[in-house]
Structures are given as C-alpha cells and as structure tokens.
mmCIF file of the N, C-alpha and C atoms, coordinates in Angstrom:
data_MODEL
# 
_entry.id   MODEL 
# 
loop_
_atom_site.group_PDB 
_atom_site.id 
_atom_site.type_symbol 
_atom_site.label_atom_id 
_atom_site.label_alt_id 
_atom_site.label_comp_id 
_atom_site.label_asym_id 
_atom_site.label_entity_id 
_atom_site.label_seq_id 
_atom_site.pdbx_PDB_ins_code 
_atom_site.Cartn_x 
_atom_site.Cartn_y 
_atom_site.Cartn_z 
_atom_site.occupancy 
_atom_site.B_iso_or_equiv 
_atom_site.pdbx_formal_charge 
_atom_site.auth_seq_id 
_atom_site.auth_comp_id 
_atom_site.auth_asym_id 
_atom_site.auth_atom_id 
_atom_site.pdbx_PDB_model_num 
ATOM 1   N N  . MET A 1 1  ? -147.919 -104.485 136.268 1.00 0.00 ? 1  MET A N  1 
ATOM 2   C CA . MET A 1 1  ? -147.185 -103.152 136.478 1.00 0.00 ? 1  MET A CA 1 
ATOM 3   C C  . MET A 1 1  ? -146.713 -102.598 135.209 1.00 0.00 ? 1  MET A C  1 
ATOM 4   N N  . VAL A 1 2  ? -146.818 -101.281 135.143 1.00 0.00 ? 2  VAL A N  1 
ATOM 5   C CA . VAL A 1 2  ? -146.390 -100.555 133.972 1.00 0.00 ? 2  VAL A CA 1 
ATOM 6   C C  . VAL A 1 2  ? -144.942 -100.766 133.663 1.00 0.00 ? 2  VAL A C  1 
ATOM 7   N N  . GLN A 1 3  ? -144.101 -100.900 134.721 1.00 0.00 ? 3  GLN A N  1 
ATOM 8   C CA . GLN A 1 3  ? -142.694 -101.026 134.639 1.00 0.00 ? 3  GLN A CA 1 
ATOM 9   C C  . GLN A 1 3  ? -142.399 -102.512 133.872 1.00 0.00 ? 3  GLN A C  1 
ATOM 10  N N  . ASP A 1 4  ? -143.193 -103.492 134.330 1.00 0.00 ? 4  ASP A N  1 
ATOM 11  C CA . ASP A 1 4  ? -142.937 -104.795 133.639 1.00 0.00 ? 4  ASP A CA 1 
ATOM 12  C C  . ASP A 1 4  ? -143.359 -104.766 132.220 1.00 0.00 ? 4  ASP A C  1 
ATOM 13  N N  . THR A 1 5  ? -144.419 -104.187 131.840 1.00 0.00 ? 5  THR A N  1 
ATOM 14  C CA . THR A 1 5  ? -144.891 -104.188 130.470 1.00 0.00 ? 5  THR A CA 1 
ATOM 15  C C  . THR A 1 5  ? -143.911 -103.324 129.612 1.00 0.00 ? 5  THR A C  1 
ATOM 16  N N  . GLU A 1 6  ? -143.399 -102.255 130.133 1.00 0.00 ? 6  GLU A N  1 
ATOM 17  C CA . GLU A 1 6  ? -142.481 -101.452 129.285 1.00 0.00 ? 6  GLU A CA 1 
ATOM 18  C C  . GLU A 1 6  ? -141.103 -102.103 129.158 1.00 0.00 ? 6  GLU A C  1 
ATOM 19  N N  . LEU A 1 7  ? -140.705 -102.865 130.245 1.00 0.00 ? 7  LEU A N  1 
ATOM 20  C CA . LEU A 1 7  ? -139.395 -103.494 130.215 1.00 0.00 ? 7  LEU A CA 1 
ATOM 21  C C  . LEU A 1 7  ? -139.514 -104.643 129.085 1.00 0.00 ? 7  LEU A C  1 
ATOM 22  N N  . TYR A 1 8  ? -140.642 -105.462 129.152 1.00 0.00 ? 8  TYR A N  1 
ATOM 23  C CA . TYR A 1 8  ? -140.791 -106.564 128.234 1.00 0.00 ? 8  TYR A CA 1 
ATOM 24  C C  . TYR A 1 8  ? -141.144 -106.000 126.753 1.00 0.00 ? 8  TYR A C  1 
ATOM 25  N N  . ARG A 1 9  ? -141.637 -104.785 126.604 1.00 0.00 ? 9  ARG A N  1 
ATOM 26  C CA . ARG A 1 9  ? -141.828 -104.260 125.275 1.00 0.00 ? 9  ARG A CA 1 
ATOM 27  C C  . ARG A 1 9  ? -140.474 -103.945 124.644 1.00 0.00 ? 9  ARG A C  1 
ATOM 28  N N  . HIS A 1 10 ? -139.636 -103.434 125.506 1.00 0.00 ? 10 HIS A N  1 
ATOM 29  C CA . HIS A 1 10 ? -138.229 -103.269 124.977 1.00 0.00 ? 10 HIS A CA 1 
ATOM 30  C C  . HIS A 1 10 ? -137.425 -104.582 124.745 1.00 0.00 ? 10 HIS A C  1 
ATOM 31  N N  . LEU A 1 11 ? -137.524 -105.525 125.651 1.00 0.00 ? 11 LEU A N  1 
ATOM 32  C CA . LEU A 1 11 ? -136.818 -106.822 125.456 1.00 0.00 ? 11 LEU A CA 1 
ATOM 33  C C  . LEU A 1 11 ? -137.302 -107.497 124.252 1.00 0.00 ? 11 LEU A C  1 
ATOM 34  N N  . LEU A 1 12 ? -138.593 -107.482 124.003 1.00 0.00 ? 12 LEU A N  1 
ATOM 35  C CA . LEU A 1 12 ? -139.236 -108.234 122.925 1.00 0.00 ? 12 LEU A CA 1 
ATOM 36  C C  . LEU A 1 12 ? -139.061 -107.499 121.651 1.00 0.00 ? 12 LEU A C  1 
ATOM 37  N N  . GLY A 1 13 ? -138.738 -106.201 121.618 1.00 0.00 ? 13 GLY A N  1 
ATOM 38  C CA . GLY A 1 13 ? -138.506 -105.431 120.460 1.00 0.00 ? 13 GLY A CA 1 
ATOM 39  C C  . GLY A 1 13 ? -139.732 -104.991 119.741 1.00 0.00 ? 13 GLY A C  1 
ATOM 40  N N  . MET A 1 14 ? -140.922 -104.824 120.528 1.00 0.00 ? 14 MET A N  1 
ATOM 41  C CA . MET A 1 14 ? -142.219 -104.538 119.949 1.00 0.00 ? 14 MET A CA 1 
ATOM 42  C C  . MET A 1 14 ? -142.156 -103.056 119.627 1.00 0.00 ? 14 MET A C  1 
ATOM 43  N N  . VAL A 1 15 ? -142.758 -102.753 118.376 1.00 0.00 ? 15 VAL A N  1 
ATOM 44  C CA . VAL A 1 15 ? -142.937 -101.378 117.983 1.00 0.00 ? 15 VAL A CA 1 
ATOM 45  C C  . VAL A 1 15 ? -144.354 -101.130 117.637 1.00 0.00 ? 15 VAL A C  1 
ATOM 46  N N  . ALA A 1 16 ? -144.864 -99.908  117.701 1.00 0.00 ? 16 ALA A N  1 
ATOM 47  C CA . ALA A 1 16 ? -146.175 -99.498  117.599 1.00 0.00 ? 16 ALA A CA 1 
ATOM 48  C C  . ALA A 1 16 ? -146.649 -100.066 116.174 1.00 0.00 ? 16 ALA A C  1 
ATOM 49  N N  . PRO A 1 17 ? -147.872 -100.566 116.031 1.00 0.00 ? 17 PRO A N  1 
ATOM 50  C CA . PRO A 1 17 ? -148.871 -100.540 117.122 1.00 0.00 ? 17 PRO A CA 1 
ATOM 51  C C  . PRO A 1 17 ? -148.811 -101.618 118.155 1.00 0.00 ? 17 PRO A C  1 
ATOM 52  N N  . TRP A 1 18 ? -147.989 -102.470 118.049 1.00 0.00 ? 18 TRP A N  1 
ATOM 53  C CA . TRP A 1 18 ? -147.767 -103.562 119.055 1.00 0.00 ? 18 TRP A CA 1 
ATOM 54  C C  . TRP A 1 18 ? -147.184 -103.005 120.337 1.00 0.00 ? 18 TRP A C  1 
ATOM 55  N N  . THR A 1 19 ? -147.728 -103.694 121.480 1.00 0.00 ? 19 THR A N  1 
ATOM 56  C CA . THR A 1 19 ? -147.246 -103.466 122.697 1.00 0.00 ? 19 THR A CA 1 
ATOM 57  C C  . THR A 1 19 ? -147.430 -104.646 123.567 1.00 0.00 ? 19 THR A C  1 
ATOM 58  N N  . VAL A 1 20 ? -147.052 -104.559 124.881 1.00 0.00 ? 20 VAL A N  1 
ATOM 59  C CA . VAL A 1 20 ? -147.146 -105.697 125.825 1.00 0.00 ? 20 VAL A CA 1 
ATOM 60  C C  . VAL A 1 20 ? -148.348 -105.321 126.666 1.00 0.00 ? 20 VAL A C  1 
ATOM 61  N N  . GLY A 1 21 ? -149.411 -106.132 126.619 1.00 0.00 ? 21 GLY A N  1 
ATOM 62  C CA . GLY A 1 21 ? -150.636 -105.836 127.384 1.00 0.00 ? 21 GLY A CA 1 
ATOM 63  C C  . GLY A 1 21 ? -150.452 -106.150 128.811 1.00 0.00 ? 21 GLY A C  1 
ATOM 64  N N  . ARG A 1 22 ? -149.880 -107.226 129.036 1.00 0.00 ? 22 ARG A N  1 
ATOM 65  C CA . ARG A 1 22 ? -149.684 -107.627 130.508 1.00 0.00 ? 22 ARG A CA 1 
ATOM 66  C C  . ARG A 1 22 ? -148.487 -108.629 130.562 1.00 0.00 ? 22 ARG A C  1 
ATOM 67  N N  . VAL A 1 23 ? -147.854 -108.631 131.822 1.00 0.00 ? 23 VAL A N  1 
ATOM 68  C CA . VAL A 1 23 ? -146.834 -109.607 132.119 1.00 0.00 ? 23 VAL A CA 1 
ATOM 69  C C  . VAL A 1 23 ? -147.157 -110.249 133.380 1.00 0.00 ? 23 VAL A C  1 
ATOM 70  N N  . GLU A 1 24 ? -146.873 -111.613 133.362 1.00 0.00 ? 24 GLU A N  1 
ATOM 71  C CA . GLU A 1 24 ? -147.033 -112.372 134.640 1.00 0.00 ? 24 GLU A CA 1 
ATOM 72  C C  . GLU A 1 24 ? -145.721 -113.042 134.998 1.00 0.00 ? 24 GLU A C  1 
ATOM 73  N N  . MET A 1 25 ? -145.225 -112.731 136.139 1.00 0.00 ? 25 MET A N  1 
ATOM 74  C CA . MET A 1 25 ? -143.920 -113.251 136.589 1.00 0.00 ? 25 MET A CA 1 
ATOM 75  C C  . MET A 1 25 ? -144.158 -114.348 137.624 1.00 0.00 ? 25 MET A C  1 
ATOM 76  N N  . ASP A 1 26 ? -143.382 -115.450 137.603 1.00 0.00 ? 26 ASP A N  1 
ATOM 77  C CA . ASP A 1 26 ? -143.489 -116.517 138.599 1.00 0.00 ? 26 ASP A CA 1 
ATOM 78  C C  . ASP A 1 26 ? -142.081 -116.728 139.114 1.00 0.00 ? 26 ASP A C  1 
ATOM 79  N N  . PRO A 1 27 ? -141.721 -116.070 140.137 1.00 0.00 ? 27 PRO A N  1 
ATOM 80  C CA . PRO A 1 27 ? -140.319 -116.254 140.556 1.00 0.00 ? 27 PRO A CA 1 
ATOM 81  C C  . PRO A 1 27 ? -139.912 -117.651 141.019 1.00 0.00 ? 27 PRO A C  1 
ATOM 82  N N  . LYS A 1 28 ? -140.861 -118.252 141.579 1.00 0.00 ? 28 LYS A N  1 
ATOM 83  C CA . LYS A 1 28 ? -140.594 -119.670 142.035 1.00 0.00 ? 28 LYS A CA 1 
ATOM 84  C C  . LYS A 1 28 ? -140.200 -120.603 140.823 1.00 0.00 ? 28 LYS A C  1 
ATOM 85  N N  . GLU A 1 29 ? -141.010 -120.379 139.757 1.00 0.00 ? 29 GLU A N  1 
ATOM 86  C CA . GLU A 1 29 ? -140.791 -121.210 138.497 1.00 0.00 ? 29 GLU A CA 1 
ATOM 87  C C  . GLU A 1 29 ? -139.736 -120.571 137.604 1.00 0.00 ? 29 GLU A C  1 
ATOM 88  N N  . ARG A 1 30 ? -139.283 -119.256 137.940 1.00 0.00 ? 30 ARG A N  1 
ATOM 89  C CA . ARG A 1 30 ? -138.376 -118.539 137.089 1.00 0.00 ? 30 ARG A CA 1 
ATOM 90  C C  . ARG A 1 30 ? -138.860 -118.442 135.663 1.00 0.00 ? 30 ARG A C  1 
ATOM 91  N N  . ARG A 1 31 ? -140.180 -117.965 135.601 1.00 0.00 ? 31 ARG A N  1 
ATOM 92  C CA . ARG A 1 31 ? -140.936 -117.958 134.346 1.00 0.00 ? 31 ARG A CA 1 
ATOM 93  C C  . ARG A 1 31 ? -141.646 -116.543 134.220 1.00 0.00 ? 31 ARG A C  1 
ATOM 94  N N  . ALA A 1 32 ? -141.487 -115.985 132.970 1.00 0.00 ? 32 ALA A N  1 
ATOM 95  C CA . ALA A 1 32 ? -142.026 -114.739 132.613 1.00 0.00 ? 32 ALA A CA 1 
ATOM 96  C C  . ALA A 1 32 ? -143.021 -114.992 131.360 1.00 0.00 ? 32 ALA A C  1 
ATOM 97  N N  . ASP A 1 33 ? -144.279 -114.503 131.522 1.00 0.00 ? 33 ASP A N  1 
ATOM 98  C CA . ASP A 1 33 ? -145.302 -114.607 130.342 1.00 0.00 ? 33 ASP A CA 1 
ATOM 99  C C  . ASP A 1 33 ? -145.651 -113.201 130.064 1.00 0.00 ? 33 ASP A C  1 
ATOM 100 N N  . ALA A 1 34 ? -145.558 -112.912 128.751 1.00 0.00 ? 34 ALA A N  1 
ATOM 101 C CA . ALA A 1 34 ? -145.974 -111.605 128.197 1.00 0.00 ? 34 ALA A CA 1 
ATOM 102 C C  . ALA A 1 34 ? -146.888 -111.712 127.129 1.00 0.00 ? 34 ALA A C  1 
ATOM 103 N N  . TRP A 1 35 ? -147.991 -110.935 127.189 1.00 0.00 ? 35 TRP A N  1 
ATOM 104 C CA . TRP A 1 35 ? -149.047 -110.901 126.131 1.00 0.00 ? 35 TRP A CA 1 
ATOM 105 C C  . TRP A 1 35 ? -148.887 -109.706 125.147 1.00 0.00 ? 35 TRP A C  1 
ATOM 106 N N  . ALA A 1 36 ? -148.866 -110.061 123.905 1.00 0.00 ? 36 ALA A N  1 
ATOM 107 C CA . ALA A 1 36 ? -148.844 -108.956 122.845 1.00 0.00 ? 36 ALA A CA 1 
ATOM 108 C C  . ALA A 1 36 ? -150.262 -108.349 122.804 1.00 0.00 ? 36 ALA A C  1 
ATOM 109 N N  . ALA A 1 37 ? -150.288 -107.077 122.540 1.00 0.00 ? 37 ALA A N  1 
ATOM 110 C CA . ALA A 1 37 ? -151.525 -106.290 122.385 1.00 0.00 ? 37 ALA A CA 1 
ATOM 111 C C  . ALA A 1 37 ? -151.422 -105.240 121.444 1.00 0.00 ? 37 ALA A C  1 
ATOM 112 N N  . HIS A 1 38 ? -152.557 -104.689 120.949 1.00 0.00 ? 38 HIS A N  1 
ATOM 113 C CA . HIS A 1 38 ? -152.640 -103.690 120.084 1.00 0.00 ? 38 HIS A CA 1 
ATOM 114 C C  . HIS A 1 38 ? -153.880 -102.771 120.449 1.00 0.00 ? 38 HIS A C  1 
ATOM 115 N N  . PRO A 1 39 ? -153.741 -101.459 120.150 1.00 0.00 ? 39 PRO A N  1 
ATOM 116 C CA . PRO A 1 39 ? -154.918 -100.656 120.412 1.00 0.00 ? 39 PRO A CA 1 
ATOM 117 C C  . PRO A 1 39 ? -156.221 -101.050 119.770 1.00 0.00 ? 39 PRO A C  1 
ATOM 118 N N  . PRO A 1 40 ? -157.242 -101.057 120.543 1.00 0.00 ? 40 PRO A N  1 
ATOM 119 C CA . PRO A 1 40 ? -158.705 -101.435 119.877 1.00 0.00 ? 40 PRO A CA 1 
ATOM 120 C C  . PRO A 1 40 ? -158.863 -100.359 118.703 1.00 0.00 ? 40 PRO A C  1 
ATOM 121 N N  . GLY A 1 41 ? -159.487 -100.891 117.582 1.00 0.00 ? 41 GLY A N  1 
ATOM 122 C CA . GLY A 1 41 ? -159.878 -100.117 116.435 1.00 0.00 ? 41 GLY A CA 1 
ATOM 123 C C  . GLY A 1 41 ? -158.591 -99.889  115.561 1.00 0.00 ? 41 GLY A C  1 
ATOM 124 N N  . GLU A 1 42 ? -157.561 -100.531 115.843 1.00 0.00 ? 42 GLU A N  1 
ATOM 125 C CA . GLU A 1 42 ? -156.393 -100.501 114.955 1.00 0.00 ? 42 GLU A CA 1 
ATOM 126 C C  . GLU A 1 42 ? -156.652 -100.953 113.510 1.00 0.00 ? 42 GLU A C  1 
ATOM 127 N N  . ARG A 1 43 ? -156.251 -100.199 112.565 1.00 0.00 ? 43 ARG A N  1 
ATOM 128 C CA . ARG A 1 43 ? -156.465 -100.532 111.183 1.00 0.00 ? 43 ARG A CA 1 
ATOM 129 C C  . ARG A 1 43 ? -155.093 -101.179 110.633 1.00 0.00 ? 43 ARG A C  1 
ATOM 130 N N  . TRP A 1 44 ? -155.177 -102.248 109.767 1.00 0.00 ? 44 TRP A N  1 
ATOM 131 C CA . TRP A 1 44 ? -154.060 -103.068 109.370 1.00 0.00 ? 44 TRP A CA 1 
ATOM 132 C C  . TRP A 1 44 ? -153.982 -103.004 107.839 1.00 0.00 ? 44 TRP A C  1 
ATOM 133 N N  . PRO A 1 45 ? -152.731 -102.923 107.383 1.00 0.00 ? 45 PRO A N  1 
ATOM 134 C CA . PRO A 1 45 ? -152.567 -102.854 105.875 1.00 0.00 ? 45 PRO A CA 1 
ATOM 135 C C  . PRO A 1 45 ? -152.969 -104.203 105.184 1.00 0.00 ? 45 PRO A C  1 
ATOM 136 N N  . CYS A 1 46 ? -153.751 -104.215 104.156 1.00 0.00 ? 46 CYS A N  1 
ATOM 137 C CA . CYS A 1 46 ? -154.012 -105.335 103.276 1.00 0.00 ? 46 CYS A CA 1 
ATOM 138 C C  . CYS A 1 46 ? -152.670 -105.875 102.798 1.00 0.00 ? 46 CYS A C  1 
ATOM 139 N N  . PRO A 1 47 ? -152.352 -107.111 102.806 1.00 0.00 ? 47 PRO A N  1 
ATOM 140 C CA . PRO A 1 47 ? -151.141 -107.715 102.228 1.00 0.00 ? 47 PRO A CA 1 
ATOM 141 C C  . PRO A 1 47 ? -150.976 -107.577 100.770 1.00 0.00 ? 47 PRO A C  1 
ATOM 142 N N  . GLU A 1 48 ? -152.215 -107.381 100.142 1.00 0.00 ? 48 GLU A N  1 
ATOM 143 C CA . GLU A 1 48 ? -152.063 -107.320 98.667  1.00 0.00 ? 48 GLU A CA 1 
ATOM 144 C C  . GLU A 1 48 ? -152.113 -105.919 98.047  1.00 0.00 ? 48 GLU A C  1 
ATOM 145 N N  . CYS A 1 49 ? -152.874 -104.980 98.740  1.00 0.00 ? 49 CYS A N  1 
ATOM 146 C CA . CYS A 1 49 ? -152.976 -103.671 98.201  1.00 0.00 ? 49 CYS A CA 1 
ATOM 147 C C  . CYS A 1 49 ? -152.571 -102.532 99.114  1.00 0.00 ? 49 CYS A C  1 
ATOM 148 N N  . ALA A 1 50 ? -152.184 -102.896 100.454 1.00 0.00 ? 50 ALA A N  1 
ATOM 149 C CA . ALA A 1 50 ? -151.664 -101.996 101.387 1.00 0.00 ? 50 ALA A CA 1 
ATOM 150 C C  . ALA A 1 50 ? -152.790 -100.939 101.964 1.00 0.00 ? 50 ALA A C  1 
ATOM 151 N N  . HIS A 1 51 ? -154.043 -101.189 101.499 1.00 0.00 ? 51 HIS A N  1 
ATOM 152 C CA . HIS A 1 51 ? -155.105 -100.286 101.948 1.00 0.00 ? 51 HIS A CA 1 
ATOM 153 C C  . HIS A 1 51 ? -155.404 -100.686 103.427 1.00 0.00 ? 51 HIS A C  1 
ATOM 154 N N  . ALA A 1 52 ? -155.553 -99.619  104.339 1.00 0.00 ? 52 ALA A N  1 
ATOM 155 C CA . ALA A 1 52 ? -155.800 -99.886  105.732 1.00 0.00 ? 52 ALA A CA 1 
ATOM 156 C C  . ALA A 1 52 ? -157.186 -100.396 105.992 1.00 0.00 ? 52 ALA A C  1 
ATOM 157 N N  . LEU A 1 53 ? -157.380 -101.512 106.681 1.00 0.00 ? 53 LEU A N  1 
ATOM 158 C CA . LEU A 1 53 ? -158.634 -102.181 106.841 1.00 0.00 ? 53 LEU A CA 1 
ATOM 159 C C  . LEU A 1 53 ? -158.791 -102.495 108.280 1.00 0.00 ? 53 LEU A C  1 
ATOM 160 N N  . ALA A 1 54 ? -160.115 -102.583 108.721 1.00 0.00 ? 54 ALA A N  1 
ATOM 161 C CA . ALA A 1 54 ? -160.443 -103.010 110.154 1.00 0.00 ? 54 ALA A CA 1 
ATOM 162 C C  . ALA A 1 54 ? -160.164 -104.476 110.338 1.00 0.00 ? 54 ALA A C  1 
ATOM 163 N N  . LEU A 1 55 ? -159.821 -104.773 111.570 1.00 0.00 ? 55 LEU A N  1 
ATOM 164 C CA . LEU A 1 55 ? -159.694 -106.139 111.918 1.00 0.00 ? 55 LEU A CA 1 
ATOM 165 C C  . LEU A 1 55 ? -161.024 -106.751 112.402 1.00 0.00 ? 55 LEU A C  1 
ATOM 166 N N  . PHE A 1 56 ? -161.346 -107.907 111.948 1.00 0.00 ? 56 PHE A N  1 
ATOM 167 C CA . PHE A 1 56 ? -162.644 -108.543 112.266 1.00 0.00 ? 56 PHE A CA 1 
ATOM 168 C C  . PHE A 1 56 ? -162.496 -109.754 113.235 1.00 0.00 ? 56 PHE A C  1 
ATOM 169 N N  . ASP A 1 57 ? -161.398 -110.388 113.341 1.00 0.00 ? 57 ASP A N  1 
ATOM 170 C CA . ASP A 1 57 ? -161.333 -111.440 114.275 1.00 0.00 ? 57 ASP A CA 1 
ATOM 171 C C  . ASP A 1 57 ? -159.844 -111.766 114.580 1.00 0.00 ? 57 ASP A C  1 
ATOM 172 N N  . HIS A 1 58 ? -159.485 -112.562 115.457 1.00 0.00 ? 58 HIS A N  1 
ATOM 173 C CA . HIS A 1 58 ? -158.236 -113.012 115.893 1.00 0.00 ? 58 HIS A CA 1 
ATOM 174 C C  . HIS A 1 58 ? -158.164 -114.622 115.676 1.00 0.00 ? 58 HIS A C  1 
ATOM 175 N N  . ALA A 1 59 ? -156.942 -115.071 115.417 1.00 0.00 ? 59 ALA A N  1 
ATOM 176 C CA . ALA A 1 59 ? -156.747 -116.566 115.542 1.00 0.00 ? 59 ALA A CA 1 
ATOM 177 C C  . ALA A 1 59 ? -156.774 -116.980 116.931 1.00 0.00 ? 59 ALA A C  1 
ATOM 178 N N  . GLU A 1 60 ? -156.713 -118.207 117.133 1.00 0.00 ? 60 GLU A N  1 
ATOM 179 C CA . GLU A 1 60 ? -156.585 -118.764 118.562 1.00 0.00 ? 60 GLU A CA 1 
ATOM 180 C C  . GLU A 1 60 ? -155.209 -118.302 119.123 1.00 0.00 ? 60 GLU A C  1 
ATOM 181 N N  . GLU A 1 61 ? -155.229 -118.108 120.464 1.00 0.00 ? 61 GLU A N  1 
ATOM 182 C CA . GLU A 1 61 ? -153.942 -117.695 121.058 1.00 0.00 ? 61 GLU A CA 1 
ATOM 183 C C  . GLU A 1 61 ? -152.880 -118.635 120.853 1.00 0.00 ? 61 GLU A C  1 
ATOM 184 N N  . ARG A 1 62 ? -151.618 -118.225 120.608 1.00 0.00 ? 62 ARG A N  1 
ATOM 185 C CA . ARG A 1 62 ? -150.463 -119.168 120.489 1.00 0.00 ? 62 ARG A CA 1 
ATOM 186 C C  . ARG A 1 62 ? -149.518 -118.650 121.408 1.00 0.00 ? 62 ARG A C  1 
ATOM 187 N N  . VAL A 1 63 ? -148.529 -119.561 121.828 1.00 0.00 ? 63 VAL A N  1 
ATOM 188 C CA . VAL A 1 63 ? -147.464 -119.221 122.702 1.00 0.00 ? 63 VAL A CA 1 
ATOM 189 C C  . VAL A 1 63 ? -146.179 -119.594 122.119 1.00 0.00 ? 63 VAL A C  1 
ATOM 190 N N  . TRP A 1 64 ? -145.183 -118.776 122.233 1.00 0.00 ? 64 TRP A N  1 
ATOM 191 C CA . TRP A 1 64 ? -143.747 -119.051 121.685 1.00 0.00 ? 64 TRP A CA 1 
ATOM 192 C C  . TRP A 1 64 ? -142.848 -118.877 122.851 1.00 0.00 ? 64 TRP A C  1 
ATOM 193 N N  . ARG A 1 65 ? -141.878 -119.690 122.896 1.00 0.00 ? 65 ARG A N  1 
ATOM 194 C CA . ARG A 1 65 ? -140.708 -119.488 123.786 1.00 0.00 ? 65 ARG A CA 1 
ATOM 195 C C  . ARG A 1 65 ? -139.782 -118.505 123.220 1.00 0.00 ? 65 ARG A C  1 
ATOM 196 N N  . HIS A 1 66 ? -139.428 -117.503 123.989 1.00 0.00 ? 66 HIS A N  1 
ATOM 197 C CA . HIS A 1 66 ? -138.469 -116.448 123.622 1.00 0.00 ? 66 HIS A CA 1 
ATOM 198 C C  . HIS A 1 66 ? -137.226 -116.649 124.262 1.00 0.00 ? 66 HIS A C  1 
ATOM 199 N N  . LEU A 1 67 ? -136.240 -115.902 123.996 1.00 0.00 ? 67 LEU A N  1 
ATOM 200 C CA . LEU A 1 67 ? -134.974 -115.903 124.685 1.00 0.00 ? 67 LEU A CA 1 
ATOM 201 C C  . LEU A 1 67 ? -135.269 -115.656 126.176 1.00 0.00 ? 67 LEU A C  1 
ATOM 202 N N  . ASP A 1 68 ? -134.390 -116.314 127.121 1.00 0.00 ? 68 ASP A N  1 
ATOM 203 C CA . ASP A 1 68 ? -134.526 -116.036 128.451 1.00 0.00 ? 68 ASP A CA 1 
ATOM 204 C C  . ASP A 1 68 ? -134.244 -114.594 128.705 1.00 0.00 ? 68 ASP A C  1 
ATOM 205 N N  . SER A 1 69 ? -134.988 -114.087 129.742 1.00 0.00 ? 69 SER A N  1 
ATOM 206 C CA . SER A 1 69 ? -134.833 -112.691 130.126 1.00 0.00 ? 69 SER A CA 1 
ATOM 207 C C  . SER A 1 69 ? -134.584 -112.566 131.638 1.00 0.00 ? 69 SER A C  1 
ATOM 208 N N  . CYS A 1 70 ? -133.453 -111.896 132.058 1.00 0.00 ? 70 CYS A N  1 
ATOM 209 C CA . CYS A 1 70 ? -133.201 -111.855 133.522 1.00 0.00 ? 70 CYS A CA 1 
ATOM 210 C C  . CYS A 1 70 ? -133.228 -113.155 134.143 1.00 0.00 ? 70 CYS A C  1 
ATOM 211 N N  . ALA A 1 71 ? -132.711 -114.247 133.560 1.00 0.00 ? 71 ALA A N  1 
ATOM 212 C CA . ALA A 1 71 ? -132.613 -115.611 134.128 1.00 0.00 ? 71 ALA A CA 1 
ATOM 213 C C  . ALA A 1 71 ? -134.041 -116.225 134.272 1.00 0.00 ? 71 ALA A C  1 
ATOM 214 N N  . PHE A 1 72 ? -135.020 -115.694 133.619 1.00 0.00 ? 72 PHE A N  1 
ATOM 215 C CA . PHE A 1 72 ? -136.395 -116.248 133.577 1.00 0.00 ? 72 PHE A CA 1 
ATOM 216 C C  . PHE A 1 72 ? -136.633 -116.843 132.192 1.00 0.00 ? 72 PHE A C  1 
ATOM 217 N N  . GLN A 1 73 ? -137.261 -118.023 132.145 1.00 0.00 ? 73 GLN A N  1 
ATOM 218 C CA . GLN A 1 73 ? -137.751 -118.553 130.902 1.00 0.00 ? 73 GLN A CA 1 
ATOM 219 C C  . GLN A 1 73 ? -138.871 -117.501 130.483 1.00 0.00 ? 73 GLN A C  1 
ATOM 220 N N  . THR A 1 74 ? -138.857 -117.148 129.086 1.00 0.00 ? 74 THR A N  1 
ATOM 221 C CA . THR A 1 74 ? -139.763 -116.135 128.748 1.00 0.00 ? 74 THR A CA 1 
ATOM 222 C C  . THR A 1 74 ? -140.629 -116.752 127.681 1.00 0.00 ? 74 THR A C  1 
ATOM 223 N N  . PHE A 1 75 ? -141.984 -116.396 127.773 1.00 0.00 ? 75 PHE A N  1 
ATOM 224 C CA . PHE A 1 75 ? -142.954 -116.934 126.794 1.00 0.00 ? 75 PHE A CA 1 
ATOM 225 C C  . PHE A 1 75 ? -143.846 -115.729 126.286 1.00 0.00 ? 75 PHE A C  1 
ATOM 226 N N  . LEU A 1 76 ? -144.052 -115.707 125.028 1.00 0.00 ? 76 LEU A N  1 
ATOM 227 C CA . LEU A 1 76 ? -144.794 -114.687 124.399 1.00 0.00 ? 76 LEU A CA 1 
ATOM 228 C C  . LEU A 1 76 ? -146.081 -115.257 123.937 1.00 0.00 ? 76 LEU A C  1 
ATOM 229 N N  . HIS A 1 77 ? -147.261 -114.585 124.363 1.00 0.00 ? 77 HIS A N  1 
ATOM 230 C CA . HIS A 1 77 ? -148.605 -114.982 124.041 1.00 0.00 ? 77 HIS A CA 1 
ATOM 231 C C  . HIS A 1 77 ? -149.150 -114.000 123.039 1.00 0.00 ? 77 HIS A C  1 
ATOM 232 N N  . ALA A 1 78 ? -149.783 -114.574 122.023 1.00 0.00 ? 78 ALA A N  1 
ATOM 233 C CA . ALA A 1 78 ? -150.361 -113.629 120.958 1.00 0.00 ? 78 ALA A CA 1 
ATOM 234 C C  . ALA A 1 78 ? -151.533 -114.266 120.360 1.00 0.00 ? 78 ALA A C  1 
# 
C-alpha cells in the first residue's frame, strides 16, 4: 500500500533518491519489513571524483534491525 511505503519512508528518514519500495506487515508476529529502493537508471557519485556514474550491480541483500515502529519489530532490507 502506498500509505505503508510513505509512512516507512518517513519513519526510516529516507531521502531521494532512496525510497521504500515495499512494506510487509505481520500483525500476528508484530513485525514490519521494509525494502529500500531507488529509481531505475539512477546515477551515483563516484566516491573519489564525485562524477555521476551508472550503477552496474548490487551486493547481496542484507537485513538490519531498526528501531521498533508502532510496537512492531522493524527490519530494513537493502
């Protein structure tokens, strides 16, 4: 739901170009999982020269425990 992704974008403090691609809520387990996303074709600054470059690949997905949100354990996937 758009409401969930916008809520978690604000809760996680994500700013452009980052956003929340999707959120899965499990009320029974009191768990929320949010996936970080960016627009396709986004160009990223080189850490050495700051020139904007295309992204060629991603690292394997990782998961971090975030602060609880709305009494749910919150996990960020990226």
